[in-house]
C-alpha positions in Angstrom: 0.0 0.0 0.0 2.9 2.4 0.8 4.4 1.7 -2.6 1.1 2.5 -4.3 0.9 5.7 -2.3 4.5 6.6 -3.4 3.7 6.0 -7.0 0.3 7.7 -6.9 0.6 10.5 -4.2 -2.6 12.1 -5.5 -4.6 9.4 -7.2 -7.6 11.6 -8.0 -5.3 14.2 -9.6 -3.7 11.4 -11.6 -7.1 10.3 -13.0 -8.1 13.9 -13.6 -4.9 14.7 -15.5 -5.2 11.6 -17.6 -8.8 12.4 -18.5 -7.9 16.0 -19.3 -5.1 14.9 -21.6 -7.3 12.5 -23.5 -9.9 15.3 -24.0 -7.2 17.7 -25.1 -5.8 15.2 -27.6 -9.2 15.4 -29.4 -9.0 11.8 -30.5 -9.1 9.0 -27.9 -6.3 6.5 -28.6 -4.1 4.2 -26.7 -1.2 6.6 -27.2 -3.2 9.4 -25.6 -4.1 7.2 -22.7 -0.5 6.1 -22.1 0.9 9.6 -22.3 -1.9 10.9 -20.1 -1.1 8.3 -17.5 2.6 9.2 -17.7 1.7 12.9 -17.1 -0.8 11.9 -14.4 2.0 10.0 -12.6 4.9 12.5 -13.1 3.1 15.8 -12.3 1.7 14.8 -8.9 5.0 13.1 -8.0 7.0 16.2 -8.8 4.6 18.6 -7.1 4.2 16.4 -4.0 6.4 18.6 -1.8 4.2 21.6 -2.4 1.1 19.7 -1.0 2.0 19.3 2.6 -1.6 19.0 3.8 -3.9 17.3 1.4 -7.5 18.4 1.9 -9.7 15.8 3.6 -13.0 15.2 1.9 -15.5 14.3 4.6 -18.6 13.7 2.5 -18.2 12.2 -1.0 -21.9 12.2 -1.9 -22.0 15.9 -1.1 -19.2 16.4 -3.6 -21.4 15.0 -6.4 -24.3 17.1 -5.3 -22.1 20.2 -5.2 -20.8 19.5 -8.7 -24.3 19.2 -10.0 -25.5 22.4 -8.3 -22.5 24.3 -9.7 -23.0 23.0 -13.2 -26.7 23.9 -13.1 -25.9 27.3 -11.7 -23.4 27.9 -14.5 -26.0 27.1 -17.2 -28.6 29.3 -15.6 -26.1 32.1 -15.1 -25.1 31.9 -18.7 -28.7 32.4 -19.8 -29.2 35.2 -17.3 -26.1 37.1 -18.3 -27.0 36.8 -22.0 -30.4 38.3 -21.2 -28.9 41.1 -19.2 -26.4 42.0 -21.9 -28.8 41.6 -24.8 -32.0 43.1 -23.4 -31.2 45.3 -20.4 -30.1 48.8 -20.9 -26.9 49.9 -19.2 -28.7 52.5 -17.1 -31.0 49.8 -15.7 -28.2 47.5 -14.6 -27.2 47.5 -11.0 -23.7 46.2 -10.5 -22.8 45.7 -6.9 -20.1 44.7 -4.5 -21.2 42.0 -2.1 -19.3 41.2 1.1 -19.9 37.6 2.1 -19.0 36.7 5.7 -17.5 33.3 5.7 -18.1 30.4 8.1 -15.5 28.3 6.2 -12.1 28.1 7.8 -10.0 25.7 5.7 -8.1 27.3 2.8 -9.2 24.6 0.4 -12.9 25.2 1.1 -12.4 29.0 0.7 -10.5 28.5 -2.5 -13.3 26.2 -3.9 -15.9 28.8 -2.9 -14.0 31.7 -4.6 -13.4 29.6 -7.7 -17.0 28.6 -7.9 -18.1 32.2 -7.7 -15.7 33.2 -10.4 -16.6 30.4 -12.7 -20.3 31.3 -12.5 -21.0 34.0 -15.1 -22.0 37.4 -13.8 -19.9 37.1 -10.5 -16.3 37.5 -9.7 -14.4 36.8 -6.4 -12.2 39.9 -5.9 -10.7 39.8 -2.5 -10.4 37.9 0.7 -10.0 39.7 4.0 -6.6 39.4 5.8 -8.2 37.1 8.4 -10.1 35.0 5.9 -13.4 36.0 7.4 -15.0 37.9 4.4 -15.0 37.4 0.7 -15.6 40.4 -1.6 -17.6 39.5 -4.7 -18.6 41.8 -7.7 -21.9 41.1 -9.4 -22.8 42.2 -12.9 -26.4 42.9 -11.9 -27.5 42.6 -8.3 -30.4 44.8 -7.3 -30.5 43.0 -4.0 -27.0 42.3 -2.6 -28.4 40.6 0.5 -30.2 38.0 -1.7 -26.9 37.3 -3.6 -25.1 36.8 -0.3 -27.7 34.5 1.1 -27.8 32.5 -2.1 -24.1 32.0 -2.1 -24.0 31.0 1.5 -27.0 28.6 1.1 -26.0 27.0 -2.3 -22.3 26.8 -2.0 -20.8 27.6 1.4 -23.2 25.2 3.3 -22.2 22.3 1.0 -18.5 23.1 1.1 -18.7 23.1 4.9 -20.2 19.6 4.8 -17.5 18.5 2.3 -14.4 19.9 4.0 -15.1 20.7 7.6 
């Protein structure tokens, strides 16, 4: 088991890198699979010293739920942003800064939250307070910033708390 852990220090990353390489190759083949596996073994092995504390996932079913929620929100946000850009006048838009107080404490969970917000069209994570207690988010159109804050806390932060903490 220790030998396996030495060869595959981050097995999930190995699988992810292999799949990404196959997708980037644009044509699935045995060569793509082998080269993807080589990259998937070498990259985690070389970067292992930079990962002193691997994040501990506490709830795997919640990871799947989180991914589905994020994918759904990205699709909905794409349509919403397209409607705002195409049909809403500039004067009628209400861009806003929203400060989100965080209950999350682990750096991995906060990073996932910030990345999720940035990946969702119409919102961008801009800053994290020095103590890591607040996240500043810019919204393309947010007439009610409190609603945006509550939605982020309910849809993302709550799930991330169950996953990581």
